[in-house]
Structure formats: C-alpha cells, structure tokens
N, CA, C, O and the ligand as a Tripos MOL2 file, in Angstrom:
@<TRIPOS>MOLECULE
protein
  269   267    68     0     0
PROTEIN
NO_CHARGES

@<TRIPOS>ATOM
      1 N          -0.6350  -14.1030  -22.6890 N.3       1 MET1
      2 CA          0.7530  -14.2200  -22.1970 C.3       1 MET1
      3 C           0.9580  -13.3480  -20.9500 C.2       1 MET1
      4 O           0.4620  -12.2410  -20.7440 O.2       1 MET1
      5 N           1.7480  -14.0250  -20.1890 N.am      2 GLN2
      6 CA          2.0750  -13.3300  -18.7920 C.3       2 GLN2
      7 C           3.3970  -12.6270  -18.7870 C.2       2 GLN2
      8 O           4.4360  -13.2040  -19.1100 O.2       2 GLN2
      9 N           3.3410  -11.2810  -18.3890 N.am      3 THR3
     10 CA          4.7740  -10.7880  -18.2840 C.3       3 THR3
     11 C           5.0080  -10.4740  -16.8560 C.2       3 THR3
     12 O           4.0880  -10.2020  -16.0850 O.2       3 THR3
     13 N           6.2590  -10.5160  -16.5180 N.am      4 ASN4
     14 CA          6.5820  -10.1200  -15.1090 C.3       4 ASN4
     15 C           7.2920   -8.8230  -14.9640 C.2       4 ASN4
     16 O           7.8950   -8.5790  -13.9190 O.2       4 ASN4
     17 N           7.2580   -7.9300  -16.0010 N.am      5 GLU5
     18 CA          7.8240   -6.7470  -15.9670 C.3       5 GLU5
     19 C           7.2990   -5.9370  -14.7250 C.2       5 GLU5
     20 O           6.1600   -6.0800  -14.2800 O.2       5 GLU5
     21 N           8.1930   -5.1090  -14.2300 N.am      6 ILE6
     22 CA          7.9610   -4.2790  -13.2500 C.3       6 ILE6
     23 C           7.4680   -2.8440  -13.6560 C.2       6 ILE6
     24 O           8.2200   -2.0460  -14.2150 O.2       6 ILE6
     25 N           6.2500   -2.5810  -13.3650 N.am      7 ARG7
     26 CA          5.7280   -1.3280  -13.8030 C.3       7 ARG7
     27 C           5.7390   -0.2510  -12.6860 C.2       7 ARG7
     28 O           5.5420   -0.6000  -11.5220 O.2       7 ARG7
     29 N           5.9440    0.9340  -12.9760 N.am      8 VAL8
     30 CA          6.1080    1.9780  -11.9570 C.3       8 VAL8
     31 C           4.5390    2.6290  -11.9580 C.2       8 VAL8
     32 O           3.9810    2.9760  -12.9990 O.2       8 VAL8
     33 N           4.0600    2.7110  -10.9070 N.am      9 ARG9
     34 CA          2.6130    3.3030  -10.7500 C.3       9 ARG9
     35 C           2.6060    4.4400   -9.7540 C.2       9 ARG9
     36 O           3.5380    4.6250   -8.9710 O.2       9 ARG9
     37 N           1.5300    5.1890   -9.8080 N.am     10 VAL10
     38 CA          1.3350    6.3100   -9.0370 C.3      10 VAL10
     39 C           0.2130    6.0060   -8.1830 C.2      10 VAL10
     40 O          -0.8540    5.7090   -8.7210 O.2      10 VAL10
     41 N           0.3080    6.0390   -6.9130 N.am     11 CYS11
     42 CA         -0.7910    5.6660   -6.0350 C.3      11 CYS11
     43 C          -1.8240    6.7740   -6.0170 C.2      11 CYS11
     44 O          -1.5890    7.9010   -5.5830 O.2      11 CYS11
     45 N          -3.0090    6.3670   -6.5300 N.am     12 PRO12
     46 CA         -4.1250    7.4630   -6.3850 C.3      12 PRO12
     47 C          -4.4680    7.9630   -5.1180 C.2      12 PRO12
     48 O          -5.0090    9.0660   -5.0390 O.2      12 PRO12
     49 N          -4.2160    7.2700   -4.0780 N.am     13 LYS13
     50 CA         -4.5350    7.7610   -2.6580 C.3      13 LYS13
     51 C          -3.5440    8.7410   -2.0670 C.2      13 LYS13
     52 O          -3.9390    9.7930   -1.5640 O.2      13 LYS13
     53 N          -2.2410    8.4090   -2.1210 N.am     14 CYS14
     54 CA         -1.1860    9.3680   -1.5660 C.3      14 CYS14
     55 C          -0.2530    9.9290   -2.5700 C.2      14 CYS14
     56 O           0.6290   10.7000   -2.1920 O.2      14 CYS14
     57 N          -0.3810    9.5840   -3.9070 N.am     15 GLY15
     58 CA          0.5920   10.1850   -4.8110 C.3      15 GLY15
     59 C           2.0060    9.6100   -4.8230 C.2      15 GLY15
     60 O           2.9030   10.0960   -5.5120 O.2      15 GLY15
     61 N           2.1390    8.7020   -4.1390 N.am     16 LYS16
     62 CA          3.5610    8.0370   -4.0700 C.3      16 LYS16
     63 C           3.7510    7.1020   -5.2560 C.2      16 LYS16
     64 O           2.9010    6.3150   -5.6740 O.2      16 LYS16
     65 N           5.0490    7.2980   -5.7740 N.am     17 ILE17
     66 CA          5.4910    6.4140   -6.8000 C.3      17 ILE17
     67 C           5.9530    5.1030   -6.3870 C.2      17 ILE17
     68 O           6.9000    5.0450   -5.6020 O.2      17 ILE17
     69 N           5.3700    3.9720   -6.8450 N.am     18 PHE18
     70 CA          5.9600    2.7640   -6.3770 C.3      18 PHE18
     71 C           5.9200    1.5860   -7.4270 C.2      18 PHE18
     72 O           5.0100    1.4650   -8.2460 O.2      18 PHE18
     73 N           6.9410    0.7750   -7.3260 N.am     19 SER19
     74 CA          7.2280   -0.3230   -8.3630 C.3      19 SER19
     75 C           6.7920   -1.5680   -7.9430 C.2      19 SER19
     76 O           6.5200   -2.4700   -8.7350 O.2      19 SER19
     77 N           6.7000   -1.6790   -6.5740 N.am     20 GLU20
     78 CA          6.3460   -3.1280   -6.0190 C.3      20 GLU20
     79 C           4.9840   -3.3170   -6.2800 C.2      20 GLU20
     80 O           4.2170   -2.4180   -6.6240 O.2      20 GLU20
     81 N           4.6360   -4.7080   -6.0850 N.am     21 ARG21
     82 CA          3.2850   -5.1810   -6.2790 C.3      21 ARG21
     83 C           2.2190   -4.2450   -5.4070 C.2      21 ARG21
     84 O           2.2550   -4.2220   -4.1770 O.2      21 ARG21
     85 N           1.3390   -3.5350   -6.1310 N.am     22 GLY22
     86 CA          0.3950   -2.8800   -5.3360 C.3      22 GLY22
     87 C          -0.6460   -3.6550   -4.6630 C.2      22 GLY22
     88 O          -0.6710   -4.8860   -4.6500 O.2      22 GLY22
     89 N          -1.5660   -2.8350   -4.0630 N.am     23 ALA23
     90 CA         -2.7720   -3.5400   -3.3910 C.3      23 ALA23
     91 C          -4.0480   -3.0950   -4.1170 C.2      23 ALA23
     92 O          -4.1690   -1.9550   -4.5640 O.2      23 ALA23
     93 N          -4.9480   -3.9940   -4.2110 N.am     24 VAL24
     94 CA         -6.2050   -3.6100   -4.7490 C.3      24 VAL24
     95 C          -7.0120   -2.9420   -3.6650 C.2      24 VAL24
     96 O          -7.2550   -3.5160   -2.6040 O.2      24 VAL24
     97 N          -7.4550   -1.6340   -3.9660 N.am     25 SER25
     98 CA         -8.2100   -0.9250   -2.9680 C.3      25 SER25
     99 C          -9.5980   -1.5940   -2.6140 C.2      25 SER25
    100 O         -10.3760   -2.0460   -3.4550 O.2      25 SER25
    101 N          -9.7680   -1.5920   -1.4230 N.am     26 ARG26
    102 CA        -11.1190   -2.1500   -0.8380 C.3      26 ARG26
    103 C         -12.2460   -1.2670   -1.2650 C.2      26 ARG26
    104 O         -13.3990   -1.6940   -1.2070 O.2      26 ARG26
    105 N         -12.0060   -0.1730   -1.6500 N.am     27 VAL27
    106 CA        -13.1570    0.8500   -1.8510 C.3      27 VAL27
    107 C         -13.9320    0.4230   -3.1220 C.2      27 VAL27
    108 O         -15.1610    0.4430   -3.1830 O.2      27 VAL27
    109 N         -12.9850   -0.0300   -4.2980 N.am     28 ASP28
    110 CA        -13.9310   -0.3210   -5.3860 C.3      28 ASP28
    111 C         -13.3670   -1.7760   -5.9500 C.2      28 ASP28
    112 O         -13.8830   -2.2860   -6.9450 O.2      28 ASP28
    113 N         -12.2850   -2.3970   -5.2510 N.am     29 ASN29
    114 CA        -11.6880   -3.6130   -5.7380 C.3      29 ASN29
    115 C         -11.2220   -3.6060   -7.0990 C.2      29 ASN29
    116 O         -11.1280   -4.6550   -7.7350 O.2      29 ASN29
    117 N         -10.8790   -2.3130   -7.6570 N.am     30 VAL30
    118 CA        -10.3810   -2.1590   -8.9780 C.3      30 VAL30
    119 C          -9.1100   -1.4750   -8.8930 C.2      30 VAL30
    120 O          -8.0830   -1.9800   -9.3480 O.2      30 VAL30
    121 N          -9.1430   -0.2910   -8.3000 N.am     31 THR31
    122 CA         -7.9180    0.6370   -8.0770 C.3      31 THR31
    123 C          -6.7580   -0.0350   -7.5210 C.2      31 THR31
    124 O          -6.9140   -0.7240   -6.5120 O.2      31 THR31
    125 N          -5.6060    0.0820   -8.0580 N.am     32 ILE32
    126 CA         -4.3240   -0.4290   -7.5620 C.3      32 ILE32
    127 C          -3.7490    0.8300   -6.7480 C.2      32 ILE32
    128 O          -3.5650    1.9510   -7.2240 O.2      32 ILE32
    129 N          -3.5160    0.4510   -5.5110 N.am     33 ILE33
    130 CA         -2.8430    1.5390   -4.5950 C.3      33 ILE33
    131 C          -1.6290    1.0850   -4.0830 C.2      33 ILE33
    132 O          -1.4720   -0.1320   -4.1810 O.2      33 ILE33
    133 N          -0.6150    1.7920   -3.5020 N.am     34 CYS34
    134 CA          0.6310    1.3830   -3.0030 C.3      34 CYS34
    135 C           0.2510    0.5070   -1.7800 C.2      34 CYS34
    136 O          -0.7990    0.5740   -1.1410 O.2      34 CYS34
    137 N           1.4210   -0.4230   -1.5500 N.am     35 PRO35
    138 CA          1.2330   -1.3380   -0.3530 C.3      35 PRO35
    139 C           0.9330   -0.5810    0.8900 C.2      35 PRO35
    140 O           0.2230   -1.1620    1.7100 O.2      35 PRO35
    141 N           1.3520    0.6190    1.1700 N.am     36 ASP36
    142 CA          1.2650    1.4290    2.3520 C.3      36 ASP36
    143 C          -0.2290    1.7000    2.5610 C.2      36 ASP36
    144 O          -0.8460    1.4310    3.5910 O.2      36 ASP36
    145 N          -0.7710    2.3100    1.3750 N.am     37 CYS37
    146 CA         -2.2860    2.5140    1.5650 C.3      37 CYS37
    147 C          -3.1090    1.2790    1.7130 C.2      37 CYS37
    148 O          -4.1260    1.2710    2.4050 O.2      37 CYS37
    149 N          -2.6170    0.1010    0.9810 N.am     38 GLY38
    150 CA         -3.3200   -1.0370    1.1730 C.3      38 GLY38
    151 C          -3.3020   -1.4670    2.6340 C.2      38 GLY38
    152 O          -4.2980   -1.8730    3.2330 O.2      38 GLY38
    153 N          -2.2370   -1.3580    3.0910 N.am     39 THR39
    154 CA         -2.0940   -1.6430    4.6930 C.3      39 THR39
    155 C          -2.9840   -0.6940    5.5880 C.2      39 THR39
    156 O          -3.6250   -1.1020    6.5570 O.2      39 THR39
    157 N          -2.9550    0.5940    5.1630 N.am     40 ARG40
    158 CA         -3.9130    1.6320    5.9390 C.3      40 ARG40
    159 C          -5.3710    1.1510    5.7190 C.2      40 ARG40
    160 O          -6.2050    1.1790    6.6240 O.2      40 ARG40
    161 N          -5.6210    0.7230    4.5070 N.am     41 GLU41
    162 CA         -7.1780    0.3400    4.3500 C.3      41 GLU41
    163 C          -7.5270   -0.9550    5.0730 C.2      41 GLU41
    164 O          -8.5910   -1.1210    5.6690 O.2      41 GLU41
    165 N          -6.6100   -1.8080    4.9840 N.am     42 ALA42
    166 CA         -6.6770   -3.1050    6.0390 C.3      42 ALA42
    167 C          -6.8140   -2.6810    7.3970 C.2      42 ALA42
    168 O          -7.8060   -3.0560    8.0210 O.2      42 ALA42
    169 N          -5.9810   -1.9730    7.9290 N.am     43 LEU43
    170 CA         -6.0560   -1.4540    9.2630 C.3      43 LEU43
    171 C          -7.2920   -0.7190    9.6190 C.2      43 LEU43
    172 O          -7.8660   -0.8620   10.6990 O.2      43 LEU43
    173 N          -7.6980    0.1080    8.6290 N.am     44 GLU44
    174 CA         -8.8270    1.0470    8.8320 C.3      44 GLU44
    175 C         -10.2040   -0.0290    9.0450 C.2      44 GLU44
    176 O         -11.1100    0.1540    9.8580 O.2      44 GLU44
    177 N         -10.1040   -1.0010    8.2350 N.am     45 SER45
    178 CA        -11.1650   -1.8600    8.2460 C.3      45 SER45
    179 C         -11.4080   -2.7370    9.5700 C.2      45 SER45
    180 O         -12.4650   -3.3100    9.8340 O.2      45 SER45
    181 N         -10.2230   -2.7410   10.3710 N.am     46 ILE46
    182 CA        -10.5030   -3.4020   11.5880 C.3      46 ILE46
    183 C         -10.4680   -2.3960   12.7450 C.2      46 ILE46
    184 O         -10.2480   -2.7350   13.9080 O.2      46 ILE46
    185 N         -10.6980   -1.1360   12.3510 N.am     47 CYS47
    186 CA        -10.7960    0.0060   13.3120 C.3      47 CYS47
    187 C          -9.5160    0.4850   14.0020 C.2      47 CYS47
    188 O          -9.4550    0.8860   15.1640 O.2      47 CYS47
    189 N          -8.5360    0.3930   13.1630 N.am     48 VAL48
    190 CA         -7.3620    0.8740   13.9820 C.3      48 VAL48
    191 C          -7.1610    2.5050   13.5730 C.2      48 VAL48
    192 O          -7.1800    2.8520   12.3920 O.2      48 VAL48
    193 N          -6.9970    3.3110   14.5030 N.am     49 ASP49
    194 CA         -6.9530    4.7180   14.2040 C.3      49 ASP49
    195 C          -5.7550    5.1440   13.4520 C.2      49 ASP49
    196 O          -4.8240    4.3490   13.3160 O.2      49 ASP49
    197 N          -5.6990    6.3920   12.9290 N.am     50 GLU50
    198 CA         -4.7100    6.7850   12.1620 C.3      50 GLU50
    199 C          -3.2620    6.8390   12.7100 C.2      50 GLU50
    200 O          -2.2640    6.5490   12.0500 O.2      50 GLU50
    201 N          -3.2740    7.2330   13.9560 N.am     51 THR51
    202 CA         -1.9710    7.3860   14.7290 C.3      51 THR51
    203 C          -1.3680    5.8650   14.7600 C.2      51 THR51
    204 O          -0.2050    5.6070   14.4500 O.2      51 THR51
    205 N          -2.2210    5.0070   15.1330 N.am     52 GLU52
    206 CA         -1.7700    3.4660   15.2150 C.3      52 GLU52
    207 C          -1.3380    2.9590   13.8740 C.2      52 GLU52
    208 O          -0.3790    2.2010   13.7330 O.2      52 GLU52
    209 N          -2.0820    3.4080   12.8970 N.am     53 GLN53
    210 CA         -1.7290    3.0030   11.5690 C.3      53 GLN53
    211 C          -0.3670    3.3980   11.1260 C.2      53 GLN53
    212 O           0.4250    2.6090   10.6120 O.2      53 GLN53
    213 N          -0.1200    4.7110   11.3570 N.am     54 GLU54
    214 CA          1.3080    5.1660   10.9870 C.3      54 GLU54
    215 C           2.3170    4.4380   11.8010 C.2      54 GLU54
    216 O           3.3740    4.1240   11.2540 O.2      54 GLU54
    217 N           2.0960    4.1170   13.1250 N.am     55 LYS55
    218 CA          2.9930    3.4550   13.9200 C.3      55 LYS55
    219 C           3.2490    2.0490   13.3420 C.2      55 LYS55
    220 O           4.4070    1.6370   13.2740 O.2      55 LYS55
    221 N           2.1130    1.2250   12.8810 N.am     56 ILE56
    222 CA          2.3200   -0.1510   12.3290 C.3      56 ILE56
    223 C           3.0470    0.0950   10.9070 C.2      56 ILE56
    224 O           3.7980   -0.7870   10.4890 O.2      56 ILE56
    225 N           2.8620    1.1630   10.2220 N.am     57 LEU57
    226 CA          3.6540    1.2700    8.9000 C.3      57 LEU57
    227 C           5.0960    1.4840    9.2670 C.2      57 LEU57
    228 O           5.9860    0.8590    8.6900 O.2      57 LEU57
    229 N           5.3340    2.3410   10.2010 N.am     58 ASP58
    230 CA          6.7720    2.5190   10.6540 C.3      58 ASP58
    231 C           7.5680    1.3070   10.8880 C.2      58 ASP58
    232 O           8.7240    1.0930   10.5240 O.2      58 ASP58
    233 N           6.7080    0.4820   11.6070 N.am     59 THR59
    234 CA          7.3030   -0.7630   12.0640 C.3      59 THR59
    235 C           7.4580   -1.7440   10.8010 C.2      59 THR59
    236 O           8.3660   -2.5750   10.8340 O.2      59 THR59
    237 N           6.7510   -1.6910    9.8790 N.am     60 ILE60
    238 CA          6.7590   -2.4830    8.6500 C.3      60 ILE60
    239 C           7.9560   -1.9750    7.8330 C.2      60 ILE60
    240 O           8.6620   -2.7420    7.1770 O.2      60 ILE60
    241 N           8.1630   -0.5980    7.9020 N.am     61 HIS61
    242 CA          9.1080    0.0980    6.8960 C.3      61 HIS61
    243 C          10.5370   -0.2820    7.5140 C.2      61 HIS61
    244 O          11.4740   -0.5460    6.7600 O.2      61 HIS61
    245 N          10.6710   -0.3020    8.8400 N.am     62 SER62
    246 CA         11.9510   -0.5400    9.4270 C.3      62 SER62
    247 C          12.4700   -2.0330    9.4800 C.2      62 SER62
    248 O          13.6300   -2.3970    9.6730 O.2      62 SER62
    249 N          11.3070   -2.8450    9.2570 N.am     63 SER63
    250 CA         11.7380   -4.4710    9.1470 C.3      63 SER63
    251 C          12.0410   -4.7630    7.8720 C.2      63 SER63
    252 O          12.9920   -5.5020    7.6160 O.2      63 SER63
    253 N          11.2710   -4.2210    6.9140 N.am     64 ILE64
    254 CA         11.5370   -4.4250    5.4770 C.3      64 ILE64
    255 C          12.1200   -3.2600    4.7620 C.2      64 ILE64
    256 O          11.4300   -2.3720    4.2620 O.2      64 ILE64
    257 N          13.4350   -3.2970    4.7330 N.am     65 ARG65
    258 CA         14.0200   -2.0900    4.0250 C.3      65 ARG65
    259 C          14.4540   -2.5180    2.6170 C.2      65 ARG65
    260 O          15.4020   -3.2670    2.3830 O.2      65 ARG65
    261 N          13.6560   -1.9590    1.7200 N.am     66 THR66
    262 CA         13.9170   -2.4330    0.3020 C.3      66 THR66
    263 C          14.5980   -1.1970   -0.4660 C.2      66 THR66
    264 O          14.8100   -1.2910   -1.6750 O.2      66 THR66
    265 N          14.8750   -0.2530    0.1170 N.am     67 TYR67
    266 CA         15.3750    0.9010   -0.6580 C.3      67 TYR67
    267 C          16.5150    1.6750    0.2720 C.2      67 TYR67
    268 O          17.0850    2.6780   -0.1570 O.2      67 TYR67
    269 ZN         -0.5750    5.2300   -1.4260 Zn       68 ZN68
@<TRIPOS>BOND
     1     1     2 1
     2     2     3 1
     3     3     4 2
     4     3     5 am
     5     5     6 1
     6     6     7 1
     7     7     8 2
     8     7     9 am
     9     9    10 1
    10    10    11 1
    11    11    12 2
    12    11    13 am
    13    13    14 1
    14    14    15 1
    15    15    16 2
    16    15    17 am
    17    17    18 1
    18    18    19 1
    19    19    20 2
    20    19    21 am
    21    21    22 1
    22    22    23 1
    23    23    24 2
    24    23    25 am
    25    25    26 1
    26    26    27 1
    27    27    28 2
    28    27    29 am
    29    29    30 1
    30    30    31 1
    31    31    32 2
    32    31    33 am
    33    33    34 1
    34    34    35 1
    35    35    36 2
    36    35    37 am
    37    37    38 1
    38    38    39 1
    39    39    40 2
    40    39    41 am
    41    41    42 1
    42    42    43 1
    43    43    44 2
    44    43    45 am
    45    45    46 1
    46    46    47 1
    47    47    48 2
    48    47    49 am
    49    49    50 1
    50    50    51 1
    51    51    52 2
    52    51    53 am
    53    53    54 1
    54    54    55 1
    55    55    56 2
    56    55    57 am
    57    57    58 1
    58    58    59 1
    59    59    60 2
    60    59    61 am
    61    61    62 1
    62    62    63 1
    63    63    64 2
    64    63    65 am
    65    65    66 1
    66    66    67 1
    67    67    68 2
    68    67    69 am
    69    69    70 1
    70    70    71 1
    71    71    72 2
    72    71    73 am
    73    73    74 1
    74    74    75 1
    75    75    76 2
    76    75    77 am
    77    77    78 1
    78    78    79 1
    79    79    80 2
    80    79    81 am
    81    81    82 1
    82    82    83 1
    83    83    84 2
    84    83    85 am
    85    85    86 1
    86    86    87 1
    87    87    88 2
    88    87    89 am
    89    89    90 1
    90    90    91 1
    91    91    92 2
    92    91    93 am
    93    93    94 1
    94    94    95 1
    95    95    96 2
    96    95    97 am
    97    97    98 1
    98    98    99 1
    99    99   100 2
   100    99   101 am
   101   101   102 1
   102   102   103 1
   103   103   104 2
   104   103   105 am
   105   105   106 1
   106   106   107 1
   107   107   108 2
   108   107   109 am
   109   109   110 1
   110   110   111 1
   111   111   112 2
   112   111   113 am
   113   113   114 1
   114   114   115 1
   115   115   116 2
   116   115   117 am
   117   117   118 1
   118   118   119 1
   119   119   120 2
   120   119   121 am
   121   121   122 1
   122   122   123 1
   123   123   124 2
   124   123   125 am
   125   125   126 1
   126   126   127 1
   127   127   128 2
   128   127   129 am
   129   129   130 1
   130   130   131 1
   131   131   132 2
   132   131   133 am
   133   133   134 1
   134   134   135 1
   135   135   136 2
   136   135   137 am
   137   137   138 1
   138   138   139 1
   139   139   140 2
   140   139   141 am
   141   141   142 1
   142   142   143 1
   143   143   144 2
   144   143   145 am
   145   145   146 1
   146   146   147 1
   147   147   148 2
   148   147   149 am
   149   149   150 1
   150   150   151 1
   151   151   152 2
   152   151   153 am
   153   153   154 1
   154   154   155 1
   155   155   156 2
   156   155   157 am
   157   157   158 1
   158   158   159 1
   159   159   160 2
   160   159   161 am
   161   161   162 1
   162   162   163 1
   163   163   164 2
   164   163   165 am
   165   165   166 1
   166   166   167 1
   167   167   168 2
   168   167   169 am
   169   169   170 1
   170   170   171 1
   171   171   172 2
   172   171   173 am
   173   173   174 1
   174   174   175 1
   175   175   176 2
   176   175   177 am
   177   177   178 1
   178   178   179 1
   179   179   180 2
   180   179   181 am
   181   181   182 1
   182   182   183 1
   183   183   184 2
   184   183   185 am
   185   185   186 1
   186   186   187 1
   187   187   188 2
   188   187   189 am
   189   189   190 1
   190   190   191 1
   191   191   192 2
   192   191   193 am
   193   193   194 1
   194   194   195 1
   195   195   196 2
   196   195   197 am
   197   197   198 1
   198   198   199 1
   199   199   200 2
   200   199   201 am
   201   201   202 1
   202   202   203 1
   203   203   204 2
   204   203   205 am
   205   205   206 1
   206   206   207 1
   207   207   208 2
   208   207   209 am
   209   209   210 1
   210   210   211 1
   211   211   212 2
   212   211   213 am
   213   213   214 1
   214   214   215 1
   215   215   216 2
   216   215   217 am
   217   217   218 1
   218   218   219 1
   219   219   220 2
   220   219   221 am
   221   221   222 1
   222   222   223 1
   223   223   224 2
   224   223   225 am
   225   225   226 1
   226   226   227 1
   227   227   228 2
   228   227   229 am
   229   229   230 1
   230   230   231 1
   231   231   232 2
   232   231   233 am
   233   233   234 1
   234   234   235 1
   235   235   236 2
   236   235   237 am
   237   237   238 1
   238   238   239 1
   239   239   240 2
   240   239   241 am
   241   241   242 1
   242   242   243 1
   243   243   244 2
   244   243   245 am
   245   245   246 1
   246   246   247 1
   247   247   248 2
   248   247   249 am
   249   249   250 1
   250   250   251 1
   251   251   252 2
   252   251   253 am
   253   253   254 1
   254   254   255 1
   255   255   256 2
   256   255   257 am
   257   257   258 1
   258   258   259 1
   259   259   260 2
   260   259   261 am
   261   261   262 1
   262   262   263 1
   263   263   264 2
   264   263   265 am
   265   265   266 1
   266   266   267 1
   267   267   268 2
@<TRIPOS>SUBSTRUCTURE
     1 MET1         2 RESIDUE 1 A MET
     2 GLN2         6 RESIDUE 1 A GLN
     3 THR3        10 RESIDUE 1 A THR
     4 ASN4        14 RESIDUE 1 A ASN
     5 GLU5        18 RESIDUE 1 A GLU
     6 ILE6        22 RESIDUE 1 A ILE
     7 ARG7        26 RESIDUE 1 A ARG
     8 VAL8        30 RESIDUE 1 A VAL
     9 ARG9        34 RESIDUE 1 A ARG
    10 VAL10       38 RESIDUE 1 A VAL
    11 CYS11       42 RESIDUE 1 A CYS
    12 PRO12       46 RESIDUE 1 A PRO
    13 LYS13       50 RESIDUE 1 A LYS
    14 CYS14       54 RESIDUE 1 A CYS
    15 GLY15       58 RESIDUE 1 A GLY
    16 LYS16       62 RESIDUE 1 A LYS
    17 ILE17       66 RESIDUE 1 A ILE
    18 PHE18       70 RESIDUE 1 A PHE
    19 SER19       74 RESIDUE 1 A SER
    20 GLU20       78 RESIDUE 1 A GLU
    21 ARG21       82 RESIDUE 1 A ARG
    22 GLY22       86 RESIDUE 1 A GLY
    23 ALA23       90 RESIDUE 1 A ALA
    24 VAL24       94 RESIDUE 1 A VAL
    25 SER25       98 RESIDUE 1 A SER
    26 ARG26      102 RESIDUE 1 A ARG
    27 VAL27      106 RESIDUE 1 A VAL
    28 ASP28      110 RESIDUE 1 A ASP
    29 ASN29      114 RESIDUE 1 A ASN
    30 VAL30      118 RESIDUE 1 A VAL
    31 THR31      122 RESIDUE 1 A THR
    32 ILE32      126 RESIDUE 1 A ILE
    33 ILE33      130 RESIDUE 1 A ILE
    34 CYS34      134 RESIDUE 1 A CYS
    35 PRO35      138 RESIDUE 1 A PRO
    36 ASP36      142 RESIDUE 1 A ASP
    37 CYS37      146 RESIDUE 1 A CYS
    38 GLY38      150 RESIDUE 1 A GLY
    39 THR39      154 RESIDUE 1 A THR
    40 ARG40      158 RESIDUE 1 A ARG
    41 GLU41      162 RESIDUE 1 A GLU
    42 ALA42      166 RESIDUE 1 A ALA
    43 LEU43      170 RESIDUE 1 A LEU
    44 GLU44      174 RESIDUE 1 A GLU
    45 SER45      178 RESIDUE 1 A SER
    46 ILE46      182 RESIDUE 1 A ILE
    47 CYS47      186 RESIDUE 1 A CYS
    48 VAL48      190 RESIDUE 1 A VAL
    49 ASP49      194 RESIDUE 1 A ASP
    50 GLU50      198 RESIDUE 1 A GLU
    51 THR51      202 RESIDUE 1 A THR
    52 GLU52      206 RESIDUE 1 A GLU
    53 GLN53      210 RESIDUE 1 A GLN
    54 GLU54      214 RESIDUE 1 A GLU
    55 LYS55      218 RESIDUE 1 A LYS
    56 ILE56      222 RESIDUE 1 A ILE
    57 LEU57      226 RESIDUE 1 A LEU
    58 ASP58      230 RESIDUE 1 A ASP
    59 THR59      234 RESIDUE 1 A THR
    60 ILE60      238 RESIDUE 1 A ILE
    61 HIS61      242 RESIDUE 1 A HIS
    62 SER62      246 RESIDUE 1 A SER
    63 SER63      250 RESIDUE 1 A SER
    64 ILE64      254 RESIDUE 1 A ILE
    65 ARG65      258 RESIDUE 1 A ARG
    66 THR66      262 RESIDUE 1 A THR
    67 TYR67      266 RESIDUE 1 A TYR
    68 ZN68       269 GROUP 0 **** ****
C-alpha cells in the first residue's frame, strides 16, 4: 500500500530538516538527502565549483519560495 504522507527528514549531509521530497544521493544511491544537497551533488558531477553551486542554489531559492 502506498501512502503519501509527508515525512520530515534530516539531511545527513548538511543537517537541514526538510519535508519535501528528498533526492537520492549519488554517492551510494540509497541515502536520501535534501533537495539542496541533491542539487549540489548534481552540479558537482558536472564540475561546477562551490561558489557557483551556491549562486545557483540562491537562484533556485528565490524563484521557488515555498516557505
Ligand atoms: Zn542537505
């Protein structure tokens, strides 16, 4: 049976508490991390440096305001 309940999780990477759908870490394909860390890992995989990663995350956050 499938449930759509929203679970609150703690991201093992950054310690942030999140309730939205997480991302599966590329590191082990099992660990659920927060969407931000998911984005960071994706950007990292295409060789985007940390400064650029934060800029992109800022852009995402300012366009999708959910809280
Ligand atoms: Zn995180």
